[in-house]
C-alpha positions in Angstrom: -66.3 -3.9 94.8 -63.0 -5.4 95.1 -60.7 -3.3 97.6 -57.2 -2.2 95.8 -54.3 -3.5 97.6 -52.1 -1.4 99.4 -48.9 0.2 98.0 -45.9 -1.7 98.5 -43.5 -0.6 101.7 -40.8 1.7 100.5 -37.6 0.0 101.9 -36.0 2.4 103.7 -32.0 2.5 103.0 -29.1 3.3 106.0 -25.6 3.8 104.8 -23.2 5.7 107.1 -19.4 6.8 106.3 -16.9 8.6 108.3 -18.6 11.8 108.1 -22.1 11.0 106.3 -25.2 9.5 106.6 -26.6 8.7 103.7 -30.9 7.5 103.9 -34.2 7.3 101.6 -35.3 10.3 101.5 -39.0 10.8 102.9 -41.7 13.8 102.7 -40.8 14.4 106.0 -37.4 15.6 105.1 -38.9 18.4 102.5 -37.6 21.4 103.8 -37.2 25.4 102.1 -33.7 24.5 102.8 -34.0 21.8 99.6 -36.5 24.1 98.1 -33.8 27.0 98.0 -31.2 25.0 95.9 -33.8 23.9 93.0 -33.8 28.0 92.9 -30.0 28.5 92.4 -28.3 28.6 89.1 -25.1 28.0 90.4 -26.8 24.4 91.8 -28.9 23.2 89.0 -27.2 25.2 86.4 -24.2 22.2 86.1 -27.0 19.8 85.5 -28.6 22.0 82.7 -31.7 22.6 84.8 -33.6 25.8 85.3 -33.9 26.8 88.2 -37.5 27.5 89.6 -39.6 28.2 92.9 -40.8 25.0 94.4 -42.3 25.3 97.2 -42.0 22.9 100.4 -45.2 21.0 99.5 -44.0 20.0 96.1 -40.8 19.0 97.9 -42.8 16.8 100.4 -44.3 15.2 96.9 -41.2 14.3 95.1 -40.3 11.5 97.2 -43.2 9.4 96.1 -41.6 9.1 92.5 -39.5 6.8 94.0 -40.5 3.1 94.6 -36.6 2.5 96.4 -36.3 -0.4 94.0 -35.9 0.8 90.6 -35.8 4.5 91.3 -33.6 5.6 94.3 -33.8 9.0 96.2 -31.1 9.2 99.1 -30.4 12.0 100.9 -26.9 12.7 102.0 -26.8 14.1 105.5 -23.9 15.7 107.4 -23.4 13.4 110.7 -21.2 15.9 112.5 -23.3 19.0 112.3 -26.7 17.3 113.4 -27.7 15.4 110.5 -27.8 18.4 108.1 -29.4 17.6 104.8 -26.8 18.6 102.3 -27.6 17.3 99.1 -29.2 13.7 97.8 -28.5 10.9 94.8 -31.3 9.3 92.6 -30.2 6.1 91.3 -31.9 4.3 88.3 -31.4 0.7 88.7 -32.0 -1.4 85.5 -32.8 -5.0 87.0 -32.3 -6.8 83.9 -28.9 -5.4 82.6 -27.9 -5.1 86.5 -27.0 -1.3 86.0 -27.4 1.5 88.1 -27.6 5.5 86.5 -26.1 7.8 89.5 -26.6 11.2 89.7 -25.6 13.8 92.8 -26.6 17.0 93.6 -24.8 19.0 96.5 -27.2 21.6 97.3 -25.6 23.3 100.1 -22.6 25.4 98.5 -20.2 25.0 102.0 -19.9 21.8 101.3 -18.5 22.1 97.8 -14.8 20.9 97.5 -15.2 18.5 100.7 -14.7 15.3 99.1 -18.5 14.6 100.1 -19.1 12.8 96.3 -16.1 10.7 96.4 -16.8 9.6 100.3 -20.7 8.8 100.1 -20.5 7.7 96.3 -18.0 5.0 97.4 -20.2 3.8 99.9 -23.3 3.8 97.7 -21.2 2.1 95.1 -20.2 -0.9 97.8 -24.0 -1.5 98.7 -24.9 -1.4 94.9 -22.6 -3.8 94.2 -23.4 -6.2 97.2 -27.4 -5.4 96.2 -26.4 -7.3 92.8 -25.2 -4.4 90.4 -22.9 -5.1 88.0 -22.1 -2.4 86.6 -22.4 1.8 87.5 -23.3 4.5 85.0 -22.6 8.5 85.1 -23.4 10.9 82.7 -22.4 14.2 83.9 -22.4 16.9 81.0 -18.6 17.7 80.2 -19.0 21.3 81.1 -19.8 20.3 84.6 -16.1 20.3 85.8 -16.7 19.4 89.3 -18.5 16.4 88.6 -15.8 14.8 85.6 -12.8 15.5 88.0 -15.0 13.2 90.7 -15.7 10.6 88.2 -12.0 10.7 86.8 -10.3 10.7 90.3 -12.8 8.1 91.6 -11.5 5.3 88.9 -14.1 5.5 86.6 -13.7 5.1 82.9 -14.8 7.5 80.5 -16.4 5.0 77.9 -17.7 7.8 75.2 -18.5 11.6 74.5 -21.9 12.1 73.3 -21.3 15.3 70.7 -24.2 18.0 71.0 -26.7 15.3 73.1 -28.7 17.4 75.0 -30.0 21.3 74.7 -28.3 24.1 77.1 -31.4 24.9 79.5 -31.6 28.2 77.7 -32.3 26.3 74.3 -29.5 28.3 72.5 -27.2 25.8 72.3 -26.1 21.9 72.4 -24.0 20.5 75.1 -21.5 17.4 75.0 -22.3 14.8 77.8 -19.7 12.2 79.1 -20.5 8.5 79.6 -18.3 6.9 82.4 -18.8 3.4 83.3 -17.6 1.3 86.4 -17.9 -2.5 86.8 -18.2 -4.6 90.0 -14.8 -6.4 89.2 -13.2 -3.1 88.4 -14.5 -1.2 91.8 -13.2 -4.4 93.8 -10.0 -4.1 92.3 -9.6 -0.2 92.9 -10.4 -1.1 96.4 -8.0 -3.6 96.5 -5.5 -1.3 95.1 -5.9 1.3 97.5 -5.9 -1.2 100.5 -9.4 -0.2 101.4 
């Protein structure tokens, strides 16, 4: 009987900004706090996901869906609050086309409006572009005004509006979705202009 090869080792990512730590999420990061975000309409509604009760065990199993190469699950932690877990990124990398599609949830509402996404996504973009990505993609719902604001504030291009692209989680209406894009050269030029 042939032995199965061991599963590939997950590459652990760690990026620091002035205020935050971004790092690979593992089953050990599962918490009732994280589970509570998934049951909060204020948190999940903007991404058109029905809130639901989720156990700590289900949260612990979730990181296993990410190989940290093509699919990344990255936590956002406040360095100045004992590395409090406040949100996470999901990134889908297409190696062939050298694209990365980013989604973010800031679950801790105390951090809303504090430019968490602008600071952390800038560091994540730096990492992705250094690692071979040539284009970053974001697809917020048109009604997700904070997300749309953050993309525009960071210099992403609105490439299109997909009319009625998705069904509302209540299934009663259809929602428009925006497509934002940012090329590596554009990001470098934006940083140069800002003096970063």
